[in-house]
MIVO-260252 format. One line per 4 residues: number of its first residue (from 1); their letters; for each residue y, x, z of C-alpha. Coordinates in pm, 1 decimal. Layout:
REM residues N
NUM = A = Y:X:Z ~ ...;
//
This chain:
REM residues 235
1 = XXXX = 0.6:1.0:0.5 ~ 316.6:175.9:-120.3 ~ 531.1:-22.4:119.9 ~ 345.2:118.2:414.2;
5 = XXXX = 393.6:474.8:293.0 ~ 771.5:471.6:279.5 ~ 948.8:693.5:530.7 ~ 627.8:861.1:653.9;
9 = XXXX = 689.1:1216.3:535.8 ~ 576.5:1368.7:863.5 ~ 242.6:1199.9:830.6 ~ 177.9:1347.3:492.7;
13 = XXXX = 278.5:1701.7:594.2 ~ -8.8:1742.6:834.9 ~ -366.4:1852.9:775.2 ~ -647.6:1854.7:1025.3;
17 = XXXX = -579.8:2138.8:1274.5 ~ -839.3:2377.1:1413.0 ~ -778.3:2250.3:1768.9 ~ -629.5:1930.1:1895.7;
21 = XXXX = -510.2:1796.0:2226.8 ~ -532.2:1424.7:2264.8 ~ -374.4:1206.1:2538.5 ~ -548.2:877.9:2613.7;
25 = XXXX = -276.2:610.5:2594.9 ~ -475.2:290.5:2598.1 ~ -819.8:190.6:2731.5 ~ -956.2:-136.5:2613.0;
29 = XXXX = -1287.6:-261.1:2762.8 ~ -1320.5:-597.9:2589.4 ~ -1650.5:-637.0:2407.9 ~ -1456.7:-660.1:2072.9;
33 = XXXX = -1099.8:-577.0:1973.1 ~ -975.0:-757.1:1665.5 ~ -738.1:-618.8:1403.5 ~ -497.3:-893.1:1508.7;
37 = XXXX = -499.6:-752.5:1858.3 ~ -439.7:-402.1:1717.1 ~ -142.9:-526.0:1515.1 ~ -57.1:-894.6:1526.0;
41 = XXXX = 3.9:-1102.1:1220.0 ~ 249.1:-1387.2:1190.4 ~ 564.0:-1272.2:1356.0 ~ 524.5:-923.0:1209.3;
45 = XXXX = 499.3:-1025.7:842.8 ~ 868.7:-950.6:780.2 ~ 807.1:-587.5:874.8 ~ 542.5:-526.3:605.1;
49 = XXXX = 772.5:-292.7:416.1 ~ 895.0:-126.7:736.0 ~ 607.8:74.4:890.9 ~ 824.8:214.4:1171.3;
53 = XXXX = 942.1:-132.2:1268.9 ~ 595.1:-280.3:1236.3 ~ 449.8:-12.1:1463.7 ~ 662.9:-138.8:1744.5;
57 = XXXX = 422.4:-438.6:1769.9 ~ 103.3:-227.8:1788.7 ~ -135.0:-358.0:2065.3 ~ 146.8:-576.4:2192.8;
61 = XXXX = -95.7:-858.5:2272.0 ~ -351.7:-628.4:2431.9 ~ -156.1:-340.9:2588.8 ~ 223.4:-376.0:2591.8;
65 = XXXX = 262.0:-28.6:2737.3 ~ 84.4:134.0:2442.8 ~ 381.7:191.7:2213.4 ~ 592.1:358.4:2481.3;
69 = XXXX = 310.0:583.7:2588.7 ~ 229.2:677.4:2228.6 ~ 591.9:764.5:2158.5 ~ 604.9:994.7:2458.9;
73 = XXXX = 311.3:1194.2:2318.0 ~ 470.6:1197.7:1973.2 ~ 785.3:1356.7:2121.1 ~ 569.4:1650.2:2222.1;
77 = XXXX = 422.7:1693.4:1877.0 ~ 765.7:1665.2:1713.9 ~ 898.6:1933.3:1951.2 ~ 602.4:2154.8:1867.0;
81 = XXXX = 661.4:2119.1:1495.6 ~ 1024.9:2198.1:1539.2 ~ 945.7:2512.8:1737.3 ~ 1103.0:2366.5:2054.8;
85 = XXXX = 985.3:2372.6:2411.1 ~ 699.5:2123.7:2442.1 ~ 703.7:2159.9:2822.8 ~ 1049.3:2007.6:2831.7;
89 = XXXX = 896.4:1692.6:2682.1 ~ 592.2:1696.0:2911.1 ~ 587.4:1921.9:3214.6 ~ 219.8:1831.2:3276.6;
93 = XXXX = 122.6:2033.8:2975.2 ~ 179.0:2359.2:3160.8 ~ -112.4:2278.0:3388.7 ~ -314.9:2139.0:3097.2;
97 = XXXX = -284.6:2454.4:2890.9 ~ -345.0:2675.9:3195.4 ~ -679.6:2497.2:3247.6 ~ -760.0:2530.8:2873.3;
101 = XXXX = -676.7:2899.8:2872.6 ~ -941.1:2968.4:3131.9 ~ -1211.0:2908.5:2867.9 ~ -1032.7:2920.1:2527.9;
105 = XXXX = -787.6:3148.7:2362.2 ~ -553.6:2889.4:2213.7 ~ -182.0:2887.6:2147.7 ~ 0.0:2573.8:2243.9;
109 = XXXX = 238.7:2611.8:1954.1 ~ -59.0:2602.8:1714.2 ~ -245.1:2312.7:1877.7 ~ -165.2:1970.9:1744.1;
113 = XXXX = -91.5:1705.6:2009.8 ~ -151.8:1336.8:1948.9 ~ -248.8:1013.7:2114.0 ~ -585.0:840.4:2117.6;
117 = XXXX = -709.8:496.1:2219.9 ~ -1046.2:393.8:2348.8 ~ -1189.1:56.3:2262.6 ~ -1548.7:-61.1:2289.3;
121 = XXXX = -1578.3:-211.4:1946.7 ~ -1239.8:-216.0:1759.1 ~ -1151.8:-352.4:1418.6 ~ -1307.2:-690.5:1396.4;
125 = XXXX = -1153.5:-945.7:1159.5 ~ -932.3:-888.8:859.7 ~ -912.2:-561.1:666.8 ~ -539.7:-507.7:737.4;
129 = XXXX = -465.7:-140.3:679.1 ~ -175.4:-162.6:932.8 ~ -423.9:-189.1:1219.1 ~ -474.6:184.7:1165.6;
133 = XXXX = -152.0:292.3:1003.6 ~ 61.2:169.8:1294.4 ~ -129.4:397.6:1532.7 ~ -78.7:688.0:1295.3;
137 = XXXX = 293.2:617.8:1263.6 ~ 309.7:648.0:1641.7 ~ 134.4:985.6:1640.6 ~ -220.7:858.2:1684.2;
141 = XXXX = -482.8:1108.4:1585.8 ~ -810.8:939.0:1675.4 ~ -997.4:636.9:1808.4 ~ -1287.4:665.8:2045.1;
145 = XXXX = -1531.9:376.3:2042.5 ~ -1886.3:280.8:2124.1 ~ -1900.4:144.8:1765.7 ~ -1663.1:15.7:1501.8;
149 = XXXX = -1666.7:-359.3:1435.0 ~ -1621.9:-319.1:1058.7 ~ -1670.3:-45.7:806.9 ~ -1322.6:-130.4:664.6;
153 = XXXX = -1137.2:-57.6:990.1 ~ -1324.3:273.3:1030.7 ~ -1240.1:358.5:666.6 ~ -871.8:281.2:732.4;
157 = XXXX = -868.6:520.6:1021.0 ~ -1016.1:791.0:797.0 ~ -773.1:716.4:517.8 ~ -484.3:773.2:759.4;
161 = XXXX = -638.6:1102.4:870.1 ~ -750.7:971.6:1203.3 ~ -1084.0:1070.7:1354.1 ~ -1330.1:781.0:1416.8;
165 = XXXX = -1499.1:928.9:1722.4 ~ -1804.3:763.7:1872.7 ~ -1912.1:803.4:2235.2 ~ -2245.6:684.2:2374.8;
169 = XXXX = -2291.0:411.3:2632.6 ~ -2236.0:498.8:2992.6 ~ -1942.3:583.0:3214.2 ~ -1650.9:723.4:3031.7;
173 = XXXX = -1565.6:1087.4:3112.2 ~ -1194.5:1014.6:3077.2 ~ -943.9:745.6:3174.2 ~ -607.3:628.6:3056.2;
177 = XXXX = -356.3:906.7:3082.9 ~ -612.5:1190.9:3063.9 ~ -579.3:1481.3:2820.4 ~ -878.1:1564.0:2598.8;
181 = XXXX = -906.6:1903.0:2433.2 ~ -1113.1:1922.1:2112.1 ~ -1157.6:2283.8:1997.8 ~ -1260.0:2382.4:1643.2;
185 = XXXX = -1247.3:2022.8:1525.3 ~ -1164.7:2135.0:1168.9 ~ -1466.3:2362.8:1165.1 ~ -1690.7:2082.0:1299.5;
189 = XXXX = -1578.7:1842.7:1019.7 ~ -1617.8:2101.3:747.6 ~ -1962.5:2217.2:871.1 ~ -2085.6:1859.6:933.2;
193 = XXXX = -2155.6:1916.5:1300.3 ~ -2381.9:1653.0:1453.9 ~ -2202.9:1675.6:1788.0 ~ -1831.4:1717.0:1861.8;
197 = XXXX = -1773.6:1909.2:2186.2 ~ -1472.5:1797.6:2382.4 ~ -1322.4:1858.3:2729.1 ~ -1133.8:1636.9:2970.4;
201 = XXXX = -871.4:1822.9:3166.7 ~ -916.4:1721.3:3530.7 ~ -788.8:1887.2:3849.3 ~ -714.4:2217.5:3671.2;
205 = XXXX = -1055.4:2244.9:3505.3 ~ -1224.6:2139.0:3184.3 ~ -1499.7:1874.9:3206.1 ~ -1721.0:1889.3:2894.7;
209 = XXXX = -1846.5:1584.6:2710.9 ~ -1983.3:1503.2:2364.0 ~ -1886.1:1266.5:2083.1 ~ -1997.3:1220.8:1728.8;
213 = XXXX = -1820.2:1114.9:1403.3 ~ -2110.8:908.2:1268.9 ~ -2208.6:935.7:908.0 ~ -1927.4:1072.7:689.2;
217 = XXXX = -1941.5:1117.3:313.9 ~ -1812.7:1444.4:165.4 ~ -1504.3:1261.2:36.5 ~ -1433.3:1120.4:385.0;
221 = XXXX = -1457.9:1463.5:530.0 ~ -1215.9:1598.2:273.1 ~ -973.9:1307.6:345.2 ~ -976.8:1391.2:716.1;
225 = XXXX = -941.0:1765.6:648.5 ~ -637.2:1708.4:421.2 ~ -474.5:1475.7:669.7 ~ -490.0:1142.3:481.3;
229 = XXXX = -596.4:967.4:163.3 ~ -266.6:1035.1:-15.4 ~ -300.3:1410.2:43.8 ~ -656.9:1388.9:-83.9;
233 = XXX = -537.0:1234.9:-411.8 ~ -263.5:1489.5:-435.8 ~ -531.0:1752.0:-445.3;
//
């Protein structure tokens, strides 16, 4: 949808980084989360050609705090890209990177920061692309789910360069507000790793856990690697 793509230059500049730091900004435990709950229809129809305006309604019926939390994380990433002090945007990151540095040799200025939501089974209902694009506009880099309600919603995540993580049943290793460090994610996607190793930053330490990406075609891997479907078509 060309209307969705207007004004999104920053989205198209990125490619999948080697390492990523995700902050959980919404945790939804309903059995199913519909696309209408991810981005409502009806009152938002007039914003179809305004992706930034439309994104203000993301999860408004399910988690009204989501947009504000996602924007706070996005400020960090914008500061990083601009070569500014990311700790001025989020002082907690000092402790986060101190914990990460105990096990990994990573540079904060080279580690992409984004938001992530957890939902048990997101994406039921219509195939609206905006259910995924609105998250990406707000700096979303991934979803974590037990499963995806529709193949179309999962494809929309991929087409916007977002990682469709899957996590097995059981207690979640993270909670809303936690930071998740995912090292060598680009390598894992390129090498078709069966398991994605990640770490929750808790109490100054890294707590390991595992996720998967499910079955991905070679084209889907390339779309994720290049940052989004438009970048993929650009070659």
